[in-house]
C-alpha positions in Angstrom: 4.0 19.2 11.8 6.3 20.0 8.8 5.2 20.3 5.1 5.5 16.7 3.2 9.4 16.4 1.8 10.0 15.2 -1.8 10.5 12.1 -0.2 7.3 11.2 1.5 7.9 10.7 5.5 7.5 14.2 7.5 8.6 15.1 10.9 6.5 16.1 13.5 6.9 18.6 16.4 3.9 17.1 18.4 3.1 14.2 19.6 0.6 12.4 17.0 -1.7 12.0 20.0 -2.0 15.8 19.7 -1.2 16.7 15.9 -4.9 14.6 14.9 -8.0 14.4 16.5 -9.0 10.5 15.8 -6.6 7.9 15.1 -8.1 5.0 12.0 -6.7 1.9 14.1 -6.5 -1.4 11.9 -6.2 -4.2 14.6 -4.5 -7.6 13.1 -1.1 -7.1 13.3 -1.4 -3.0 14.8 -3.7 -3.6 17.4 -3.1 -7.7 18.3 -2.1 -10.8 16.9 -4.2 -14.2 17.0 -6.7 -12.4 19.4 -3.9 -11.7 21.6 -2.5 -7.8 22.0 0.3 -6.6 21.0 3.2 -5.5 23.6 2.6 -2.6 24.5 -0.2 -1.6 22.4 -2.9 -1.2 25.5 -0.7 1.5 27.9 -0.4 2.9 24.6 -4.0 3.2 23.4 -4.5 3.9 26.7 -2.1 7.0 26.9 -3.8 8.4 23.5 -6.8 8.7 25.0 -6.5 10.1 27.8 -4.3 13.3 25.3 -7.8 13.6 24.1 -7.1 12.0 20.6 -10.6 9.8 19.8 -9.6 6.3 18.9 -11.6 4.3 16.0 -10.8 0.6 15.0 -11.0 0.0 11.4 -11.1 -3.3 10.2 -10.9 -5.0 6.8 -12.0 -8.5 8.8 -16.1 -8.7 8.8 -16.2 -11.8 10.8 -17.1 -10.1 13.8 -19.7 -8.3 15.0 -18.5 -4.2 16.5 -19.3 -5.2 19.8 -17.7 -8.2 20.0 -14.2 -6.7 18.4 -14.7 -4.2 20.9 -15.7 -6.9 23.5 -12.2 -8.1 22.9 -10.5 -4.6 23.0 -11.6 -3.7 26.5 -10.6 -7.3 27.6 -7.3 -6.4 27.0 -7.3 -3.2 28.9 -8.3 -1.0 25.4 -10.0 1.6 25.9 -13.5 0.4 22.9 -17.1 0.7 22.9 -19.4 -0.7 19.6 -19.2 2.8 18.3 -15.6 3.0 18.1 -15.8 0.1 15.8 -16.0 0.1 12.1 -15.8 -2.7 10.0 -15.6 -3.6 6.4 -19.1 -5.5 6.9 -20.5 -2.1 7.5 -19.0 -0.3 4.9 -20.1 -3.3 2.1 -23.4 -3.5 3.6 -23.7 0.4 2.7 -22.9 -0.1 -0.4 -25.2 -2.6 -0.7 -28.1 -0.4 0.5 -27.4 2.5 -2.1 -27.9 0.2 -4.8 -30.9 -2.2 -3.1 -34.1 -1.9 -2.5 -35.3 -2.2 1.1 -35.8 -5.4 2.3 -33.8 -7.2 -0.8 -32.1 -10.0 -0.4 -28.2 -11.1 0.0 -26.1 -14.0 0.1 -24.0 -14.1 2.8 -20.6 -15.8 2.2 -19.1 -15.2 5.7 -20.0 -14.7 9.1 -22.2 -13.4 11.7 -20.5 -9.7 11.0 -21.9 -9.2 7.7 -25.0 -10.7 9.0 -25.4 -8.2 11.4 -24.6 -5.0 9.1 -27.1 -6.1 6.6 -29.6 -6.0 8.8 -28.4 -2.8 10.6 -29.4 -1.5 7.0 -32.6 -2.8 6.2 -31.3 -5.9 4.0 -32.4 -9.5 4.6 -29.5 -12.1 4.8 -29.9 -15.5 3.2 -28.2 -18.6 2.8 -29.2 -20.5 -0.4 -29.2 -19.0 -4.2 -33.3 -20.9 -4.1 -33.8 -17.5 -2.6 -33.0 -15.7 -5.3 -30.5 -13.2 -3.7 -30.2 -9.5 -5.3 -26.4 -9.6 -4.2 -23.9 -12.1 -2.8 -21.7 -10.3 -0.5 -18.6 -12.0 0.8 -16.3 -11.7 3.7 -13.5 -13.5 5.7 -14.7 -16.5 8.3 -12.7 -19.2 9.7 -16.2 -21.4 8.6 -16.6 -20.9 5.2 -17.9 -24.4 3.8 -18.0 -26.0 0.3 -21.4 -25.7 0.2 -21.7 -21.7 0.6 -19.0 -21.5 -1.6 -21.3 -22.9 -4.7 -24.4 -21.3 -3.3 -22.5 -17.7 -3.9 -21.1 -19.1 -6.9 -24.2 -19.8 -8.6 -26.1 -17.0 -7.4 -23.6 -14.8 -9.1 -23.3 -16.7 -12.0 -27.5 -16.2 -11.8 -26.8 -12.5 -12.1 -26.3 -11.4 -8.3 -24.4 -8.0 -7.9 -20.8 -9.6 -6.4 -19.5 -7.8 -3.2 -16.7 -8.8 -1.3 -15.5 -7.0 2.0 -12.1 -7.1 1.5 -9.9 -8.1 -0.8 -6.8 -9.6 1.5 -4.9 -12.2 0.5 -3.3 -12.8 3.8 -3.5 -12.8 7.6 -0.8 -12.1 10.1 -0.8 -14.9 12.5 1.3 -16.1 15.4 1.7 -19.1 13.6 2.7 -17.1 10.7 0.7 -15.7 7.4 -2.7 -17.7 6.2 -5.5 -16.8 3.9 -7.5 -14.1 3.9 -10.4 -12.9 2.3 -8.8 -12.0 -0.9 -7.6 -15.3 -1.6 -11.7 -16.9 -0.8 -13.0 -14.6 -3.2 -10.7 -16.3 -6.2 -13.0 -19.0 -5.9 -16.3 -17.6 -6.7 -14.1 -15.1 -9.1 -12.6 -18.1 -10.9 -16.2 -19.9 -11.2 -18.1 -16.9 -12.3 -15.5 -14.6 -14.2 -17.3 -11.5 -12.4 -15.2 -9.6 -10.2 -16.5 -8.5 -6.7 -17.1 -4.5 -6.0 -14.8 -4.1 -2.7 -15.8 -2.1 -0.2 -12.2 -2.0 2.4 -9.0 -1.1 2.2 -7.5 -0.2 0.0 -10.5 0.1 -1.9 -12.2 4.2 -0.4 -15.2 3.0 0.7 -14.5 1.9 4.2 -12.3 5.1 4.9 -15.4 7.2 4.1 -17.3 4.7 6.4 -15.0 5.4 9.1 -14.9 9.3 9.0 -18.8 9.4 8.7 -19.0 7.2 11.8 -16.5 9.7 13.8 -16.9 12.9 12.7 -13.2 13.3 11.8 -11.3 16.1 10.9 -7.8 15.7 10.8 -8.0 11.9 10.9 -4.3 9.4 10.9 -4.9 6.0 9.5 -2.6 3.9 11.6 -1.6 0.4 10.4 1.0 -2.8 9.4 0.5 -3.3 5.9 1.1 -1.1 3.3 -1.5 -2.6 0.3 -4.2 -2.4 2.6 -3.6 0.0 5.1 -1.4 2.8 4.0 -2.4 2.8 0.4 -6.3 3.4 1.5 -4.9 6.6 3.3 -2.8 7.3 0.0 -5.9 7.3 -1.8 -8.1 9.3 -0.1 -4.7 11.4 0.2 -5.3 10.9 4.1 -1.6 10.9 7.1 -0.7 7.3 7.7 1.5 5.8 10.6 2.9 2.3 9.3 4.1 0.2 12.3 6.2 -2.7 11.6 4.3 -5.4 14.6 2.5 -7.3 11.6 3.1 -8.0 8.3 5.7 -5.1 6.9 9.3 -5.6 7.3 11.7 -2.8 7.7 12.8 -3.9 4.0 9.4 -3.9 2.3 9.3 -0.2 3.8 12.4 0.3 2.2 10.8 -0.5 -0.9 7.5 0.3 -0.8 6.1 2.0 -4.2 5.2 5.4 -3.9 1.3 5.2 -3.5 2.4 2.7 0.1 4.3 5.7 1.5 3.3 6.0 4.5 3.3 9.8 6.0 5.3 8.3 9.1 7.2 5.3 10.7 7.2 3.3 13.7 8.1 0.1 15.7 4.7 0.1 17.6 1.6 2.3 18.8 4.0 4.1 21.0 5.1 5.9 17.7 1.5 7.9 18.6 3.1 9.1 21.8 6.5 11.0 20.7 6.8 13.6 18.7 8.4 12.1 14.9 11.8 13.4 14.0 12.5 15.1 10.4 14.6 14.2 7.9 17.2 16.5 6.2 18.9 16.2 3.0 22.3 17.4 1.5 24.1 16.5 -1.5 22.0 13.1 -1.8 22.9 12.1 1.5 19.7 11.6 4.1 20.1 12.2 7.4 17.9 11.6 10.9 19.3 11.1 14.6 22.7 10.0 14.2 21.7 7.8 10.8 23.5 8.7 7.2 21.5 7.1 4.6 22.6 7.2 0.7 22.1 6.1 -3.0 25.2 4.3 -4.5 23.5 3.0 -8.0 20.2 0.7 -7.3 22.4 0.4 -3.6 21.7 1.6 -0.4 24.8 3.0 2.0 24.0 3.5 5.5 26.4 5.1 8.0 26.1 6.2 11.7 24.4 4.9 14.4 21.8 5.5 17.1 18.0 4.7 17.1 16.8 2.1 14.7 13.9 3.7 13.2 16.0 7.1 12.6 17.9 4.8 10.3 15.2 3.1 8.8 13.8 6.6 7.8 17.1 8.2 6.8 17.4 4.8 4.2 13.5 4.9 3.2 13.7 8.8 2.7 16.8 7.7 0.2 15.2 5.0 -1.8 11.7 6.7 -2.0 14.2 10.2 -3.9 14.8 8.1 -6.4 12.9 4.7 -7.2 15.2 1.5 -7.9 16.9 0.3 -5.2 17.1 -3.5 -5.5 15.2 -6.1 -3.1 18.8 -7.5 -2.1 20.1 -3.9 -1.7 17.1 -3.3 0.7 17.4 -6.4 2.8 21.4 -5.9 3.1 20.3 -2.0 4.5 17.7 -3.3 7.0 20.3 -5.8 8.3 22.9 -2.7 9.1 20.2 -1.4 11.5 20.0 -4.6 13.5 24.1 -5.0 13.5 26.0 -4.6 17.2 28.6 -1.8 16.7 
């Protein structure tokens, strides 16, 4: 691997599955979408596993247990056991166990993943404010009801510690973008005026949980979201790979703010199996493969042709070298990548 240049992207002469010991993989939008494997994901992960890279599945979604997620993955032909899955529910449970006495009641506004994680940490899940919980923990579940939100709000208003598994405002799905846990926690936060402590990405607790559980020495964070996956890696000074299979578009990658800029870019998880090219710069121009990108004020110019991702790498390098590119220019430059010669 080469040193990280000023623009942030890095080249790697080795395939990433050889350069890093553990891949800390996001799930929704990275490995699968709406319960179906993203095309090519299973094959790429099997090859990375065979090359000796350990695969850990790190998800902000707290609704399922690790065993249920592992079963889902193996059903898709993806190598996984329950020990390979790290959830925001587990990170939230650790946060609570560090703050509460053993056996403390915790009101769960969420699914079975949270309840199982709390029991594993010696805490007692409850469902009503009348049980005088010492904390409220909230995580995404499609089955959250008004009644449960009401109970959580009553407990927080009475002084219970408020913890959220994650604060993702949205979730990707095959039907489009849908509300995530970050949208749901606004109900209790708005009603009580209390903001929760957050365990999941981009906050550090979930990353620390993942490193503790995997023993990673040189991990690579892999995900589709700039504001969770990539920012979480930046916050703990860990390298990252952004894939374009979920919520982030090429134009959004170009416009990424400094704390959300990945180390590597790839179309999908096949990017784990490949070396990554260096971006060279000269007199304000950035070249990758057959593409050259440069700034013209607040606009981007792109010349050449070749692999789409090489063009995106050049555009990101040009945009990131000096802030101020307009959203309109980023969209136009990204469209140029798909233009037929």
